[in-house]
C-alpha positions in Angstrom: -236.6 -82.4 28.0 -239.7 -82.4 30.2 -243.1 -82.1 28.6 -246.1 -80.7 30.6 -249.7 -81.2 29.7 -252.0 -78.3 30.4 -255.8 -78.8 30.8 -257.9 -76.7 28.3 -260.8 -76.6 30.7 -258.9 -75.1 33.6 -260.1 -72.2 35.7 -259.8 -68.9 33.8 -258.4 -65.7 35.3 -260.9 -62.8 35.3 -260.2 -59.9 33.1 -259.2 -56.7 34.8 -257.6 -58.4 37.8 -254.0 -57.4 38.1 -251.7 -60.4 37.4 -247.9 -60.3 37.3 -245.7 -63.3 36.4 -242.7 -63.7 38.6 -239.5 -62.2 37.2 -236.3 -64.1 36.6 -233.3 -63.4 38.8 -230.7 -63.3 36.0 -227.7 -63.3 38.3 -228.9 -66.5 40.0 -229.7 -68.1 36.6 -226.3 -67.2 35.3 -224.6 -68.7 38.4 -226.5 -71.9 38.0 -225.6 -72.2 34.3 -221.9 -71.6 35.1 -222.0 -74.3 37.8 -223.5 -76.8 35.5 -220.9 -76.1 32.8 -218.1 -76.5 35.4 -219.5 -79.9 36.5 -219.8 -81.1 32.9 -216.3 -79.9 32.1 -215.0 -81.7 35.2 -216.7 -84.9 34.2 -215.2 -84.8 30.7 -211.7 -84.0 32.1 -211.9 -87.0 34.4 -213.3 -89.2 31.6 -210.4 -88.1 29.4 -207.8 -88.9 32.0 -209.3 -92.3 32.6 -209.6 -93.0 28.9 -206.0 -91.9 28.3 -204.8 -94.3 31.0 -206.9 -97.1 29.6 -205.7 -96.5 26.1 -202.0 -96.4 27.1 -202.2 -100.2 27.8 -205.5 -102.0 27.8 -206.7 -105.5 28.5 -208.2 -106.8 25.3 -210.7 -109.5 24.5 -208.1 -110.5 21.9 -204.8 -112.3 22.6 -201.5 -111.0 21.3 -198.6 -113.3 20.2 -195.1 -112.8 18.9 -194.5 -113.8 15.3 -191.4 -114.6 13.2 -191.1 -113.9 9.5 -188.1 -113.4 7.3 -185.8 -113.5 10.3 -187.7 -110.6 11.9 -190.0 -110.4 14.9 -193.4 -108.7 15.2 -196.8 -109.1 16.9 -200.2 -110.3 15.7 -203.6 -110.5 17.4 -205.7 -113.6 17.8 -207.6 -112.7 14.6 -204.3 -113.0 12.6 -204.1 -109.2 12.1 -200.6 -107.6 12.2 -200.2 -105.4 15.2 -196.4 -104.7 15.0 -194.8 -105.4 11.7 -192.0 -108.0 11.8 -189.1 -105.6 11.9 -187.1 -106.4 15.0 -183.9 -108.5 15.2 -184.7 -109.8 18.7 -187.8 -111.7 19.8 -190.6 -109.4 21.2 -191.7 -110.4 24.7 -195.4 -110.3 25.6 -195.7 -110.8 29.4 -199.4 -111.3 29.3 -201.2 -112.1 26.0 -204.3 -110.1 27.1 -202.3 -106.9 27.5 -201.0 -104.8 24.6 -197.6 -104.5 26.3 -194.8 -105.5 23.9 -191.1 -105.4 25.0 -188.7 -104.8 22.2 -184.9 -105.0 22.3 -182.9 -103.0 19.8 -179.4 -101.6 19.1 -177.8 -104.8 20.4 -174.0 -104.8 20.7 -173.2 -108.5 20.6 -169.6 -107.9 21.6 -170.4 -106.1 24.9 -173.8 -107.5 25.5 -175.3 -104.0 25.8 -178.7 -103.2 24.3 -181.7 -100.8 24.5 -185.3 -101.6 25.3 -188.6 -100.0 24.7 -192.3 -100.9 25.2 -194.9 -100.5 22.5 -198.7 -100.8 22.7 -201.1 -102.0 20.0 -201.1 -98.6 18.3 -197.3 -99.0 17.9 -196.8 -96.1 20.4 -193.9 -96.2 22.8 -195.0 -96.2 26.4 -193.4 -96.1 29.9 -190.7 -93.8 28.4 -189.6 -92.4 31.8 -187.4 -95.5 32.4 -183.9 -96.2 31.2 -184.5 -99.9 30.7 -187.6 -102.1 30.9 -187.5 -105.9 31.1 -190.0 -108.8 31.6 -189.3 -111.0 34.5 -189.1 -114.6 33.3 -189.6 -117.7 35.5 -189.7 -121.5 34.9 -190.7 -124.6 36.8 -188.8 -127.8 37.4 -189.8 -129.1 34.0 -188.4 -125.9 32.3 -191.9 -124.7 31.4 -191.4 -120.9 31.1 -193.7 -118.0 31.9 -193.4 -114.3 32.7 -194.4 -112.6 35.9 -197.2 -110.1 35.6 -194.9 -107.1 36.4 -192.1 -105.4 34.7 -188.6 -104.6 36.0 -187.7 -101.0 35.3 -184.5 -99.1 35.7 -183.9 -95.5 36.6 -180.6 -93.9 37.7 -179.0 -97.3 37.7 -181.5 -98.8 40.2 -184.4 -101.2 39.7 -188.0 -101.2 40.7 -191.2 -102.9 39.4 -194.4 -101.6 37.7 -197.5 -103.4 36.7 -198.6 -103.8 33.1 -200.6 -100.5 33.2 -197.5 -98.6 34.2 -198.4 -98.2 37.9 -195.3 -98.1 40.1 -195.3 -100.9 42.6 -191.9 -100.2 44.1 -189.5 -97.3 43.6 -186.3 -97.9 41.7 -184.1 -98.7 44.7 -182.7 -102.2 44.2 -179.5 -103.4 42.7 -181.2 -106.5 41.2 -184.7 -108.1 40.9 -185.2 -111.7 39.8 -188.0 -114.2 40.1 -187.5 -117.0 42.7 -187.4 -120.0 40.3 -190.6 -122.1 40.1 -192.6 -119.8 42.5 -195.2 -117.5 41.0 -195.6 -113.9 42.1 -192.4 -114.0 44.3 -189.4 -111.8 43.5 -185.9 -111.9 45.1 -184.5 -108.3 45.5 -180.9 -107.3 46.3 -180.1 -104.0 48.0 -176.6 -103.0 49.2 -175.5 -106.6 49.1 -178.4 -108.0 51.1 -181.3 -110.1 49.8 -185.0 -109.9 50.5 -188.3 -110.9 49.0 -191.3 -109.0 47.4 -194.6 -110.3 46.1 -195.8 -109.2 42.6 -197.8 -106.3 44.2 -194.6 -104.8 45.6 -195.3 -105.9 49.2 -192.2 -106.7 51.2 -192.3 -110.3 52.4 -188.8 -110.4 53.7 -186.7 -107.3 54.3 -183.3 -107.1 52.6 -181.2 -108.6 55.5 -180.0 -112.0 54.2 -177.1 -113.2 52.2 -179.4 -115.3 50.1 -183.0 -116.5 50.0 -184.6 -119.4 48.1 -188.0 -121.2 48.3 -188.8 -124.0 50.6 -191.8 -125.4 48.8 -193.9 -124.9 45.6 -195.4 -121.6 46.6 -194.4 -118.6 48.8 -196.8 -119.7 51.5 -194.5 -122.6 52.4 -191.8 -120.1 53.5 -188.2 -119.4 52.6 -184.8 -120.9 53.3 -182.6 -118.0 54.3 -178.8 -117.7 54.6 -177.2 -115.5 57.3 -173.9 -113.7 57.2 -172.1 -116.6 58.8 -173.2 -119.0 56.0 -175.7 -120.8 58.2 -179.3 -121.5 57.1 -182.7 -121.1 58.6 -186.4 -120.9 57.6 -188.6 -117.8 57.7 -192.3 -118.0 56.9 -194.5 -115.9 54.6 -195.2 -113.4 57.4 -191.5 -112.9 58.1 -191.6 -115.0 61.3 -188.7 -117.3 62.1 -189.5 -121.0 61.9 -185.9 -122.4 62.2 -183.0 -120.3 63.4 -180.2 -119.7 61.0 -177.8 -122.2 62.6 -177.8 -125.2 60.2 -175.2 -126.1 57.6 -177.9 -126.9 55.0 -181.7 -127.1 54.8 -183.3 -129.5 52.4 -186.5 -128.7 50.4 -188.3 -131.5 52.3 -191.0 -130.6 54.8 -194.4 -131.5 56.1 -196.5 -131.7 59.3 -194.2 -129.0 60.8 -191.2 -131.2 60.3 -188.1 -130.2 58.4 -185.0 -131.9 57.1 -181.7 -130.1 58.0 -178.1 -131.0 57.7 -175.3 -130.7 60.3 -171.8 -132.0 59.8 -172.9 -133.7 56.5 -175.7 -135.7 58.2 -179.4 -135.2 57.7 -181.6 -134.7 60.7 -185.4 -134.5 60.9 -186.4 -131.7 63.3 -189.6 -130.1 64.5 -190.3 -126.4 64.0 -188.8 -125.6 67.4 -185.6 -127.3 66.4 -186.2 -130.5 68.5 -184.6 -133.5 66.8 -186.9 -136.4 65.8 -184.8 -138.7 63.7 -181.1 -138.7 63.1 -180.2 -142.4 62.6 -181.3 -145.5 60.7 -181.2 -144.0 57.2 -178.7 -142.6 54.7 -181.1 -140.0 53.4 -184.6 -138.7 53.9 -186.5 -138.4 50.6 -190.0 -137.4 51.7 -192.2 -136.6 54.7 -195.5 -138.4 54.3 -198.8 -136.6 54.3 -200.0 -138.4 57.5 -197.6 -137.7 60.4 -198.2 -141.2 61.8 -196.9 -142.7 58.5 -193.4 -141.1 58.9 -190.9 -140.7 56.1 -189.6 -142.2 52.9 -185.9 -142.9 53.5 -183.0 -144.6 51.6 -180.4 -147.0 52.8 -177.7 -148.4 50.5 -179.4 -146.9 47.5 -182.8 -148.5 48.2 -186.1 -146.9 49.4 -188.2 -147.8 52.4 -190.6 -146.2 54.9 -189.9 -145.4 58.5 -192.2 -144.0 61.3 -191.2 -141.0 63.3 -190.3 -143.3 66.1 -187.7 -145.0 63.9 -189.8 -148.1 63.4 -189.4 -149.6 59.9 -192.7 -150.0 58.1 -191.3 -150.9 54.7 -187.8 -152.3 54.4 -185.5 -150.4 52.1 -185.9 -152.8 49.1 -187.4 -150.6 46.3 -185.6 -148.7 43.6 -187.8 -145.7 44.2 -190.8 -144.7 46.3 -193.0 -141.7 46.1 -196.3 -140.9 47.9 -199.3 -140.5 45.6 -202.0 -140.0 48.2 -202.0 -140.6 51.9 -200.9 -144.2 52.5 -200.5 -145.1 48.8 -197.0 -145.1 47.2 -195.8 -145.3 43.6 -193.1 -147.9 43.7 -190.3 -148.8 41.3 -188.8 -152.3 41.3 -186.7 -154.1 38.7 -187.0 -151.1 36.4 -190.8 -151.0 36.3 -193.4 -149.0 38.2 -196.5 -150.1 40.2 -198.4 -149.0 43.3 -198.3 -150.3 46.8 -199.8 -149.5 50.2 -197.9 -149.1 53.5 -198.3 -152.8 54.2 -196.4 -153.5 50.9 -199.6 -154.9 49.3 -199.5 -154.5 45.6 -202.3 -152.3 44.3 -201.1 -151.9 40.7 -198.7 -154.4 39.3 -195.2 -153.1 38.4 -195.7 -153.4 34.7 -195.3 -149.8 33.6 -192.4 -147.6 32.5 -193.9 -144.7 34.5 -196.9 -143.9 36.8 -198.1 -140.5 37.9 -201.1 -139.6 40.1 -203.4 -136.7 39.3 -204.9 -135.4 42.6 -207.7 -133.3 41.1 -208.9 -136.2 38.9 -208.0 -138.8 41.6 -206.7 -141.2 39.0 -203.4 -142.8 38.0 -201.8 -142.4 34.6 -199.7 -145.5 33.8 -197.5 -145.5 30.7 -196.7 -148.7 28.9 -193.7 -149.7 26.7 -195.5 -148.6 23.6 -196.1 -145.2 25.2 -199.8 -145.8 25.4 -201.5 -145.3 28.7 -203.8 -147.1 31.1 -206.1 -144.7 33.0 -206.6 -146.2 36.5 -209.2 -145.1 39.0 -209.0 -144.8 42.8 -209.9 -148.5 43.2 -206.9 -149.4 41.1 -209.0 -150.6 38.2 -208.0 -149.9 34.6 -210.9 -148.0 33.2 -209.7 -146.8 29.8 -206.6 -147.3 27.7 -205.1 -145.4 24.8 -202.7 -142.6 24.1 -203.4 -139.7 26.4 -203.7 -136.6 24.3 -205.0 -134.2 27.0 -206.1 -134.1 30.6 -207.8 -130.8 31.6 -208.0 -130.3 35.4 -210.2 -127.2 35.0 -212.8 -128.6 32.6 -212.6 -132.1 34.1 -212.1 -134.2 31.0 -209.5 -136.4 29.3 -208.9 -137.0 25.6 -207.6 -140.4 24.5 -206.6 -141.7 21.1 -207.9 -145.2 21.0 -206.9 -146.9 17.8 -207.6 -144.4 15.0 -210.4 -142.6 16.9 -210.4 -139.9 19.6 -212.5 -140.3 22.6 -213.4 -138.0 25.5 -214.3 -139.0 29.1 -214.9 -137.1 32.3 -213.1 -138.1 35.5 -215.8 -140.6 36.3 -214.8 -142.3 33.0 -218.2 -141.5 31.5 -218.0 -141.0 27.7 -218.5 -137.4 26.5 -219.4 -136.0 23.1 -216.9 -133.6 21.7 -219.6 -130.9 21.7 -219.8 -131.2 25.5 -216.0 -130.6 25.8 -215.5 -127.8 23.4 -218.6 -125.8 24.2 -217.4 -122.6 22.6 -216.5 -124.2 19.2 -218.4 -123.6 16.0 -216.8 -126.6 14.3 -215.9 -130.1 15.4 -213.4 -132.5 13.8 -215.1 -135.5 12.4 -213.8 -138.7 10.6 -215.4 -140.7 7.9 -214.0 -143.4 5.7 -210.5 -142.5 6.9 -210.8 -138.9 6.0 -211.3 -135.8 8.2 -213.9 -133.0 7.9 -215.8 -130.8 10.2 -219.4 -130.7 11.4 -221.4 -128.2 13.4 -222.9 -128.9 16.9 -225.9 -130.6 15.3 -223.7 -132.9 13.3 -224.3 -131.2 9.9 -221.2 -131.4 7.6 -219.6 -128.0 7.1 -216.3 -129.0 5.7 -216.2 -132.1 3.5 -214.2 -135.2 4.5 -211.2 -134.4 2.4 -208.2 -134.2 4.8 -205.6 -136.7 5.9 -205.5 -135.3 9.4 -206.9 -132.3 11.4 -206.9 -130.6 14.7 -209.8 -129.4 16.8 -210.7 -125.8 16.5 -208.6 -123.8 18.9 -209.7 -121.0 21.2 -209.0 -118.4 18.4 -211.4 -120.2 16.0 -208.9 -121.8 13.8 -208.2 -125.5 13.0 -205.3 -127.1 11.3 -205.9 -129.4 8.3 -203.5 -131.8 6.6 -203.5 -132.8 3.0 -200.7 -134.6 1.0 -198.3 -134.3 3.9 -198.7 -130.6 4.3 -200.6 -128.5 6.9 -202.9 -125.5 6.4 -205.8 -123.9 8.3 -209.5 -123.1 8.2 -211.4 -120.5 10.1 -214.5 -120.8 12.4 -216.8 -120.9 9.3 -214.8 -123.6 7.6 -213.2 -121.3 5.1 -209.6 -122.1 4.1 -207.3 -119.3 5.3 -204.1 -121.1 4.6 -203.7 -123.7 1.9 -201.9 -126.9 3.1 -198.3 -125.8 2.3 -196.4 -126.2 5.6 -194.3 -129.2 6.4 -194.7 -129.6 10.2 -193.9 -133.3 10.7 -191.2 -132.5 13.3 -193.4 -130.1 15.3 -194.7 -131.2 18.7 -197.9 -129.3 18.4 -199.9 -128.1 15.4 -201.7 -124.8 15.9 -202.7 -121.9 13.7 -203.8 -118.3 14.0 -204.9 -117.3 10.5 -202.0 -118.1 8.2 -199.5 -118.2 11.0 -198.5 -121.6 12.5 -197.1 -122.3 16.0 -193.3 -122.3 16.1 -191.3 -125.5 16.8 -190.2 -124.5 20.3 -193.7 -124.4 21.9 -192.2 -123.1 25.2 -191.4 -119.8 23.4 -195.0 -119.5 22.2 -194.5 -117.7 18.8 -195.9 -118.2 15.3 -194.3 -118.4 11.9 -195.4 -117.6 8.4 -193.8 -118.3 5.0 
């Protein structure tokens, strides 16, 4: 509403002078009103459509997890509230914990293997009902860590396509099969009329369906793909569908670097350039790795022992080690007499071979060396032991490590500078604290919120809950220190202790589900 101020002392109109106020054109006024109403209605219609789409499946500030109770499966949110009552015989799949998209299997015939599927949202409403079957696409890495791709495989008229988690069609249902390429994120192998191709998770065709088979060359789809032709020969095609190596080789190993590739002909490995030119074909039994610096050559084996050879065939390190693996350019993790150490390309020892394993973390630029008692030495890039203890966590993103040193837990950044727990868990309201052999919780100022009464405890998790142990049993407290689950759970055999309200993480942490008595 617009308010106008009128001056009292304004010029007055003389009496007797004819004055007529302008008349309203009612037709024009009516037309304007109708136009405004139409615009408002249009806005509300569009808003309604968008709201409906958003409500069908929404990204939430909460997380959703599957739960198991009384031999039935359901869903809770990260506040511990029940979203889907535990009523399903089969585990409910949640492809992305932030999306309320829950895949349920029902009416299972265990004799024939047939079953039905449906998808529910957080209102327990069935969505994506236009499809015959809907499945999550699972994947796993070389350590068998499992995840789900961010798309769904859907079936219509006996053919498969993919949709995103909002229900948007990414590819029409035209394929005979769709599976993830193992270990590679956002990369799907599709089969059509007996031929294989590759899509990314947005439905973009990377390789057309023209091959007998396709597999990954490296750790992501940017490295390219090993493809099999109709004659059973293998080649390499890159991410943009350009041929790197013609399909003429008996085998292609997943070993590459510096535009060099390891192929196999007549049972013998050959190192070739991307144009197919042979570089090395003799002097080794097997090529294990192409080193990061092209001048450094390859790691090879001979008579079961590992060594290093230049591209010219010159031996740099004689094949005398039980195992060699490049950590960083010019530095190798070496195994000899059953123990691991670190050497350079001149065979100079950098870390003595005293460990049962050594790994290198590139982001942190440090070595994690494991001892016989399963404790760790944390070694910097000058090959100096900087800290020791049992490694609990190493977070690449936040840039810290957590070590159990004796009975205490300590935190360090990647420069090995000590960090306070409040600097690590910046979003936490409570922090685990130990006094006189007992655990309690303090706030960020060190004020005691939960008395020192527990035998053990976990740090507060991202949902605001912490596990507490008393008399051999585990329970949970919330972000204010209130007990939400009395210590009643025997979780001694569990690899990880974690709670959401009264629910505790299941024994198989790879499945990521929670239990409740």
